[in-house]
C-alpha positions as CSV (number, residue, x, y, z in Angstrom):
1,M,-21.9,-4.8,17.6
2,E,-20.1,-8.1,18.1
3,T,-16.4,-8.1,19.0
4,A,-13.7,-10.6,18.0
5,N,-14.1,-12.4,21.3
6,G,-17.8,-12.8,21.0
7,S,-18.8,-10.0,23.4
8,S,-20.9,-7.0,22.3
9,T,-20.8,-3.3,22.5
10,S,-23.5,-0.8,22.0
11,A,-23.3,2.5,20.0
12,G,-21.0,4.9,21.7
13,E,-19.5,2.3,24.1
14,E,-15.8,1.8,24.0
15,L,-14.6,-1.3,22.2
16,V,-12.9,-3.7,24.6
17,L,-10.1,-5.7,23.1
18,P,-8.6,-9.0,24.2
19,A,-5.5,-8.6,26.4
20,I,-2.3,-8.1,24.5
21,D,1.1,-9.1,26.0
22,E,3.4,-6.2,26.2
23,G,6.4,-8.1,27.6
24,A,8.8,-10.6,26.2
25,G,6.1,-12.7,24.6
26,R,3.5,-15.0,26.0
27,R,2.3,-17.7,23.6
28,G,-0.9,-17.0,21.8
29,H,-1.0,-13.2,21.7
30,L,0.0,-10.3,19.5
31,L,2.7,-8.2,21.1
32,R,2.3,-4.5,21.7
33,V,6.0,-3.7,20.9
34,L,5.9,-1.5,17.8
35,G,6.4,2.3,17.7
36,V,6.4,5.4,15.6
37,L,9.6,4.4,13.8
38,F,8.1,1.1,12.6
39,G,4.9,2.8,11.5
40,M,6.8,5.2,9.4
41,A,9.1,2.4,8.1
42,V,6.3,0.1,7.0
43,T,4.5,3.0,5.2
44,V,7.6,4.2,3.4
45,G,8.7,0.6,2.7
46,I,5.4,-0.3,1.1
47,T,4.6,3.0,-0.7
48,I,7.9,4.0,-2.3
49,G,8.7,1.3,-4.9
50,M,8.7,0.7,-8.7
51,G,5.8,3.1,-9.1
52,I,7.9,6.2,-8.6
53,L,10.7,4.8,-10.8
54,R,8.3,4.2,-13.7
55,T,5.2,6.4,-13.4
56,P,6.8,9.8,-14.1
57,G,7.2,8.9,-17.8
58,E,3.5,8.1,-18.1
59,V,2.6,11.4,-16.3
60,A,4.9,13.5,-18.4
61,A,3.3,12.0,-21.6
62,Q,-0.1,13.1,-20.4
63,L,1.0,16.5,-19.1
64,P,4.1,17.7,-21.0
65,N,4.4,20.9,-19.0
66,V,6.7,21.2,-15.9
67,W,4.1,23.0,-13.7
68,L,1.3,20.7,-14.6
69,F,3.6,17.7,-14.2
70,L,4.7,18.7,-10.7
71,G,1.3,20.0,-9.8
72,V,-0.4,16.6,-10.3
73,W,2.2,15.0,-8.1
74,A,1.5,17.6,-5.4
75,L,-2.3,17.0,-5.8
76,G,-1.8,13.3,-5.4
77,G,0.1,13.9,-2.3
78,L,-2.7,16.1,-0.9
79,Y,-5.2,13.3,-1.6
80,A,-3.0,10.9,0.4
81,L,-2.6,13.4,3.2
82,L,-6.4,14.0,3.4
83,G,-6.9,10.3,3.5
84,T,-4.3,9.9,6.2
85,V,-5.8,12.5,8.6
86,S,-9.2,10.8,8.2
87,V,-8.1,7.2,8.6
88,A,-5.9,8.0,11.5
89,E,-9.0,8.8,13.5
90,L,-10.3,5.3,12.9
91,G,-6.9,3.9,13.7
92,T,-6.9,5.4,17.2
93,M,-10.7,4.9,17.8
94,I,-10.5,1.2,16.9
95,P,-6.9,0.1,17.6
96,R,-7.1,-3.4,16.2
97,S,-4.7,-5.0,13.7
98,G,-6.3,-5.9,10.3
99,G,-6.5,-2.7,8.3
100,F,-9.6,-1.3,6.5
101,Y,-11.5,-4.5,7.2
102,V,-11.7,-3.7,10.9
103,F,-13.2,-0.2,10.4
104,V,-15.6,-1.2,7.7
105,R,-17.0,-4.1,9.8
106,R,-17.8,-1.8,12.7
107,A,-19.3,1.0,10.6
108,L,-21.0,-0.8,7.7
109,G,-21.5,-4.4,8.7
110,E,-20.1,-7.8,8.0
111,Y,-20.7,-8.3,4.3
112,P,-19.0,-5.0,3.2
113,A,-16.1,-5.9,5.6
114,F,-15.9,-9.4,4.1
115,V,-15.5,-8.0,0.6
116,V,-12.9,-5.5,1.8
117,G,-11.0,-8.1,3.8
118,W,-10.8,-10.7,1.0
119,S,-10.0,-8.2,-1.8
120,D,-7.4,-6.6,0.4
121,W,-5.8,-9.9,1.4
122,L,-5.6,-11.2,-2.1
123,S,-4.2,-8.0,-3.5
124,T,-1.6,-7.8,-0.8
125,C,-0.5,-11.3,-1.5
126,G,-0.5,-10.4,-5.1
127,T,1.7,-7.4,-4.4
128,V,4.2,-9.7,-2.7
129,A,4.3,-11.9,-5.7
130,A,4.5,-9.1,-8.3
131,V,7.3,-7.2,-6.4
132,A,9.3,-10.4,-5.8
133,L,9.1,-11.2,-9.6
134,V,10.5,-7.7,-10.4
135,I,13.3,-8.4,-7.9
136,G,14.0,-11.6,-9.8
137,E,14.2,-9.7,-13.1
138,Y,16.7,-7.2,-11.7
139,A,18.7,-9.9,-9.9
140,G,19.2,-11.5,-13.3
141,A,20.5,-8.3,-14.7
142,L,22.9,-7.8,-11.8
143,V,24.0,-11.4,-11.5
144,P,24.3,-13.2,-14.8
145,A,24.0,-16.6,-13.1
146,L,20.5,-15.7,-12.1
147,A,19.3,-14.6,-15.5
148,G,16.2,-16.4,-16.6
149,R,15.5,-17.6,-13.0
150,D,12.9,-14.9,-12.1
151,V,10.4,-17.4,-10.7
152,Q,13.0,-19.2,-8.5
153,V,14.5,-15.9,-7.2
154,A,11.1,-14.5,-6.5
155,S,9.9,-17.6,-4.6
156,A,13.2,-17.7,-2.6
157,V,12.8,-14.0,-1.6
158,T,9.2,-14.5,-0.6
159,L,10.0,-17.6,1.5
160,A,13.0,-15.9,3.1
161,F,11.0,-13.0,4.4
162,A,8.3,-15.3,5.6
163,V,10.9,-17.2,7.6
164,L,12.1,-13.9,9.0
165,Q,8.6,-13.0,10.1
166,W,8.1,-16.4,11.6
167,R,10.8,-15.6,14.1
168,G,8.6,-12.9,15.6
169,V,7.3,-9.3,15.2
170,R,10.5,-7.8,16.6
171,W,12.5,-9.5,13.9
172,G,10.0,-8.3,11.3
173,S,9.9,-4.7,12.6
174,R,13.7,-4.4,12.7
175,S,14.1,-5.7,9.2
176,Q,11.4,-3.3,8.0
177,E,13.1,-0.4,9.7
178,L,16.5,-1.4,8.2
179,T,15.2,-2.0,4.6
180,S,13.2,1.2,4.6
181,L,16.2,3.2,5.8
182,L,18.3,1.8,3.0
183,K,15.5,2.6,0.6
184,T,15.3,6.2,1.7
185,L,19.0,6.6,1.6
186,A,19.1,5.2,-1.9
187,F,16.5,7.6,-3.1
188,V,18.1,10.6,-1.4
189,T,21.5,9.6,-2.9
190,L,19.9,9.4,-6.4
191,I,18.1,12.7,-6.0
192,A,21.3,14.4,-4.8
193,A,23.3,12.9,-7.7
194,C,20.7,14.3,-10.2
195,F,21.2,17.8,-8.8
196,V,24.9,17.6,-8.3
197,F,25.9,15.9,-11.6
198,G,23.0,16.6,-13.8
199,G,23.5,20.4,-14.3
200,G,24.4,20.1,-18.0
201,S,22.5,17.0,-18.8
202,N,19.2,18.8,-19.7
203,A,21.0,21.1,-22.1
204,R,22.8,18.2,-23.8
205,A,19.6,16.2,-24.0
206,T,17.7,19.1,-25.7
207,A,20.4,19.8,-28.3
208,G,19.0,18.9,-31.7
209,E,15.7,17.7,-30.3
210,A,12.3,18.4,-31.8
211,P,10.2,21.2,-30.3
212,A,8.4,20.7,-27.0
213,L,5.3,18.5,-27.0
214,A,2.0,20.3,-27.3
215,V,0.1,20.7,-24.0
216,P,-3.6,19.6,-24.3
217,A,-6.2,22.2,-23.8
218,G,-9.9,22.3,-22.8
219,L,-11.6,19.0,-22.3
220,S,-8.5,17.2,-23.5
221,L,-6.5,18.8,-20.8
222,L,-9.0,17.7,-18.1
223,T,-9.0,14.2,-19.4
224,A,-5.2,14.1,-19.5
225,F,-5.0,15.5,-15.9
226,V,-7.5,12.9,-14.6
227,L,-5.6,10.0,-16.3
228,A,-2.3,11.4,-14.9
229,L,-3.8,11.8,-11.4
230,Q,-5.0,8.1,-11.5
231,S,-1.4,7.0,-12.2
232,V,-0.1,9.2,-9.4
233,I,-2.6,7.9,-6.8
234,Y,-1.6,4.4,-7.6
235,T,2.0,5.4,-6.9
236,Y,0.9,6.9,-3.5
237,D,-0.9,3.7,-2.5
238,G,0.4,2.4,0.8
239,W,0.0,5.7,2.8
240,Y,-2.3,3.8,5.3
241,S,0.0,0.9,6.1
242,T,0.3,1.6,9.8
243,I,-3.3,0.8,10.5
244,Y,-2.7,-2.9,9.9
245,F,-0.8,-3.1,13.1
246,G,-3.1,-1.1,15.4
247,E,-3.1,-3.3,18.4
248,E,0.6,-4.0,18.2
249,V,1.6,-0.3,18.5
250,R,2.6,1.1,21.9
251,D,0.5,4.1,22.9
252,S,-1.5,3.9,19.7
253,A,-3.5,7.0,20.5
254,R,-0.3,9.1,19.9
255,A,1.9,6.8,17.8
256,V,-0.6,5.9,15.0
257,P,-1.4,9.5,13.8
258,R,2.3,10.6,14.3
259,A,3.5,7.6,12.2
260,M,0.9,8.0,9.5
261,I,1.1,11.7,9.0
262,G,4.9,11.8,9.4
263,S,5.5,9.0,6.9
264,V,3.1,10.5,4.3
265,L,4.8,13.9,4.5
266,L,8.1,12.1,4.0
267,V,6.8,10.2,1.0
268,I,5.4,13.5,-0.5
269,A,8.7,15.2,0.0
270,V,10.6,12.3,-1.7
271,Y,8.2,12.2,-4.6
272,L,8.3,15.9,-5.3
273,L,12.1,16.1,-5.0
274,F,12.5,13.0,-7.2
275,N,10.4,14.5,-9.9
276,L,12.1,17.9,-9.6
277,A,15.4,16.0,-10.0
278,L,14.1,14.2,-13.1
279,V,13.0,17.4,-14.9
280,Y,16.3,19.0,-13.9
281,V,18.2,16.2,-15.7
282,L,15.8,15.5,-18.6
283,P,13.6,17.6,-20.8
284,L,9.9,16.6,-20.5
285,R,9.8,15.6,-24.1
286,Q,12.4,13.0,-23.4
287,L,10.9,12.0,-20.1
288,A,7.5,11.6,-21.7
289,G,6.7,8.0,-22.4
290,E,9.9,6.6,-20.7
291,K,9.0,3.2,-19.2
292,L,11.7,3.6,-16.6
293,A,12.1,7.3,-16.1
294,A,14.7,6.9,-13.3
295,G,16.8,4.7,-15.6
296,A,16.9,7.4,-18.3
297,A,18.0,10.0,-15.8
298,A,20.6,7.7,-14.4
299,Q,22.0,6.9,-17.8
300,M,22.2,10.6,-18.5
301,I,24.3,11.1,-15.4
302,F,26.3,7.9,-15.0
303,G,26.4,6.8,-18.7
304,A,26.5,3.0,-19.2
305,R,26.6,2.4,-15.5
306,G,23.2,4.1,-15.1
307,A,21.3,0.8,-15.7
308,T,23.3,-0.9,-12.9
309,V,22.7,2.0,-10.5
310,I,18.9,1.9,-11.0
311,A,18.9,-1.9,-10.8
312,W,20.4,-1.7,-7.3
313,V,18.1,1.1,-6.2
314,A,15.1,-0.9,-7.4
315,V,16.2,-4.1,-5.6
316,V,16.9,-2.2,-2.3
317,S,13.5,-0.5,-2.7
318,L,11.6,-3.6,-3.4
319,L,13.0,-5.6,-0.5
320,A,11.3,-3.2,1.9
321,S,8.1,-3.6,0.0
322,V,8.2,-7.4,0.1
323,N,8.9,-7.4,3.9
324,G,6.2,-4.9,4.6
325,N,3.5,-6.7,2.6
326,T,4.6,-10.0,4.1
327,M,3.9,-8.5,7.5
328,T,0.6,-6.9,6.4
329,A,-1.3,-9.7,4.7
330,P,-1.5,-12.1,7.7
331,R,-3.0,-9.4,9.9
332,I,-6.0,-9.1,7.6
333,I,-7.1,-12.8,7.8
334,Y,-6.0,-12.9,11.5
335,A,-8.7,-10.2,12.1
336,M,-11.2,-11.9,9.9
337,G,-10.6,-15.2,11.7
338,G,-11.3,-13.5,15.1
339,D,-14.6,-12.3,13.8
340,R,-15.5,-15.7,12.3
341,L,-15.4,-14.5,8.7
342,F,-12.4,-16.8,8.1
343,W,-11.1,-20.0,9.6
344,R,-10.6,-19.6,13.3
345,G,-7.2,-21.3,13.1
346,A,-5.9,-18.1,11.4
347,T,-5.9,-16.4,14.9
348,R,-3.0,-18.7,16.2
349,V,-0.1,-16.6,17.2
350,N,3.4,-17.8,18.3
351,A,5.5,-16.6,21.2
352,G,7.1,-14.0,19.0
353,G,3.8,-12.4,18.2
354,T,3.5,-13.6,14.7
355,P,0.1,-15.0,13.4
356,T,1.8,-18.1,12.1
357,V,-1.1,-19.8,10.4
358,S,-2.1,-16.6,8.6
359,L,1.5,-16.1,7.6
360,A,1.7,-19.6,6.2
361,L,-1.5,-19.1,4.2
362,S,-0.5,-15.7,2.9
363,T,3.0,-17.0,1.9
364,A,1.4,-20.0,0.1
365,A,-0.9,-17.6,-1.8
366,A,1.9,-15.4,-2.8
367,V,4.1,-18.3,-4.0
368,A,1.2,-19.7,-6.0
369,M,0.7,-16.3,-7.7
370,I,4.4,-16.3,-8.5
371,L,4.3,-19.8,-10.0
372,F,1.1,-19.1,-11.9
373,S,1.5,-15.4,-12.5
374,G,-0.2,-15.6,-15.9
375,A,-3.3,-17.2,-14.5
376,F,-3.5,-14.7,-11.7
377,G,-2.9,-11.6,-13.8
378,R,-6.5,-11.0,-14.7
379,L,-7.6,-11.5,-11.1
380,L,-5.1,-9.0,-9.8
381,A,-6.0,-6.5,-12.4
382,A,-9.6,-6.7,-11.3
383,L,-8.7,-6.5,-7.6
384,A,-6.9,-3.2,-8.4
385,F,-10.4,-1.8,-8.8
386,F,-11.1,-2.5,-5.1
387,F,-8.1,-0.6,-3.6
388,V,-9.7,2.8,-3.9
389,T,-13.1,1.3,-3.0
390,D,-11.5,0.4,0.3
391,Y,-10.4,4.0,0.7
392,A,-13.9,5.2,0.0
393,L,-15.5,2.8,2.4
394,A,-13.0,3.9,5.1
395,F,-13.8,7.5,4.6
396,L,-17.5,6.7,4.6
397,S,-16.9,4.9,7.9
398,V,-15.6,8.1,9.5
399,F,-18.9,9.8,8.7
400,V,-21.0,6.8,9.8
401,L,-19.2,6.4,13.2
402,R,-19.2,10.1,13.9
403,R,-23.0,10.1,13.5
404,R,-23.8,6.7,15.1
405,E,-21.2,6.8,17.9
406,P,-20.6,10.5,18.7
407,D,-19.5,9.8,22.2
408,A,-17.1,7.0,21.5
409,P,-13.5,7.8,22.6
410,R,-11.5,9.4,19.7
411,P,-8.0,10.0,20.9
412,Y,-7.3,11.7,17.6
413,R,-9.9,13.5,15.5
414,A,-9.6,14.1,11.8
415,W,-8.2,17.6,11.2
416,G,-10.7,19.7,9.2
417,Y,-13.6,17.2,9.4
418,P,-16.0,17.0,7.6
419,L,-14.3,19.0,4.8
420,T,-11.1,17.0,4.6
421,T,-12.8,13.6,4.8
422,G,-15.5,14.7,2.4
423,L,-12.9,15.8,-0.2
424,A,-11.1,12.5,0.2
425,L,-14.4,10.6,-0.3
426,V,-15.3,12.7,-3.4
427,G,-11.9,12.2,-4.8
428,S,-12.1,8.4,-4.3
429,I,-15.5,8.3,-6.0
430,A,-14.2,10.3,-8.9
431,F,-11.2,8.0,-9.2
432,L,-13.5,5.0,-9.4
433,V,-15.6,6.6,-12.1
434,G,-12.4,7.2,-14.1
435,V,-11.3,3.6,-13.6
436,V,-14.6,2.3,-14.9
437,A,-14.4,4.6,-17.9
438,S,-10.7,3.8,-18.7
439,D,-10.7,0.1,-17.9
440,T,-14.2,-1.1,-18.4
441,E,-13.4,-4.7,-19.0
442,N,-11.6,-5.3,-15.7
443,S,-14.1,-3.1,-13.9
444,I,-16.9,-5.4,-15.0
445,F,-14.9,-8.4,-14.0
446,A,-14.4,-6.9,-10.6
447,L,-18.2,-6.4,-10.3
448,V,-18.7,-10.0,-11.2
449,L,-16.3,-11.0,-8.5
450,L,-18.3,-8.8,-6.1
451,A,-21.5,-10.5,-7.0
452,L,-20.0,-14.0,-6.6
453,S,-18.7,-13.0,-3.2
454,Y,-22.1,-12.9,-1.6
455,P,-22.9,-16.6,-1.7
456,V,-19.3,-17.3,-0.5
457,Y,-20.0,-14.9,2.4
458,L,-23.2,-16.8,3.3
459,F,-21.4,-20.1,3.2
460,V,-18.6,-18.8,5.5
461,R,-21.2,-17.4,7.9
462,R,-23.0,-20.8,8.0
463,L,-19.7,-22.6,8.7
464,A,-19.0,-20.1,11.5
465,R,-22.4,-20.8,13.1
466,T,-21.8,-24.5,12.9
467,D,-18.3,-24.1,14.4
468,S,-19.8,-22.0,17.2
469,R,-22.4,-24.6,18.1
470,A,-19.8,-27.4,18.0
471,G,-17.6,-25.4,20.3
């Protein structure tokens, strides 16, 4: 296969990467300066966000039984953990920055990788935009002078984090570690408050209420469980974030699996404790259908101040998400540029280890989506179809590379392979089937985008060959 620097490797031969500066920073190279703490911080920062604050209400509406409610969150965590132990193998086998795109290119070829790379990049930029807009909404609630200025606040937050990243990867990593620590502390504090101050809240909430909601049975229960699990899996999205920085992690053979598995176990613990705290404070019939479940619990505990408490928790949580996604998006097109599936200029890196051109393009895309959020809404909804597709192709890549390159160095091997990876792959396929059934319109639009991507891919490849001959 062809590598980023134009050389080739045969099946089973170790992939040789370009030299990476490990010191203070030589212009033009990514820096191998990240560690386990950053890997955990970026995963926690990207994964834990508005999803866990809002999704419990949707899940409770589908499964109005405490054991089913908690069970679906545990099952979603198991899916994320199975995915983690499988993808960690690829992250140590192919320690390049760029995420799923890198693995799919080596295992399945350039066109599938092209689709994964573009959809991943656009959806990551879209995540920056969407999260920044939510920060703008909450900022308006907390600071009256900012009310109605969601777009301006969102654009300012996006640009501020881009400037921070421009300084260098060390600045970006430290800010990620700090914001993720604050996020974790905020959730731990909120969980503790629920258990300490919410003892009588559930009883007060149930006084005079209607009987408990009926739990579906038979086929209806299966349908409800699948729909709830889909919402939970969306909330766990981000469990793989460490792999976008593979060639920037010191001792990646040890650090990548430790960071990935450790952070996912932490996220699972936070999610289960948070949902336990919610059902401790609120009866499921009140939790069911709440658009902001955490807000309802906070209001039960803190009264009128509950909305302010949740607004601050949300802002702290979302800052870590903006920073993490701002770091992630440039690595995707940086890798694609190195493989001539994107403009070669995207591989330019400054002395601080930041892919500056990729960062500028990613920031511009995010700001454009903020300014024209209505126009991009349909596109982002369709791209959501691809995020589990990326999972599925990554899990498939584990099988392909195990068969095609059995002797390639694998510093970490997926625990329980092939059962664990197989379960993760089957779960992903089942999820996609459910998405097609429940959101057929956007799924069809996503398939249309997929069909249109092929001529774009051919055009990019032609430009790459022309550029190669000119060089």
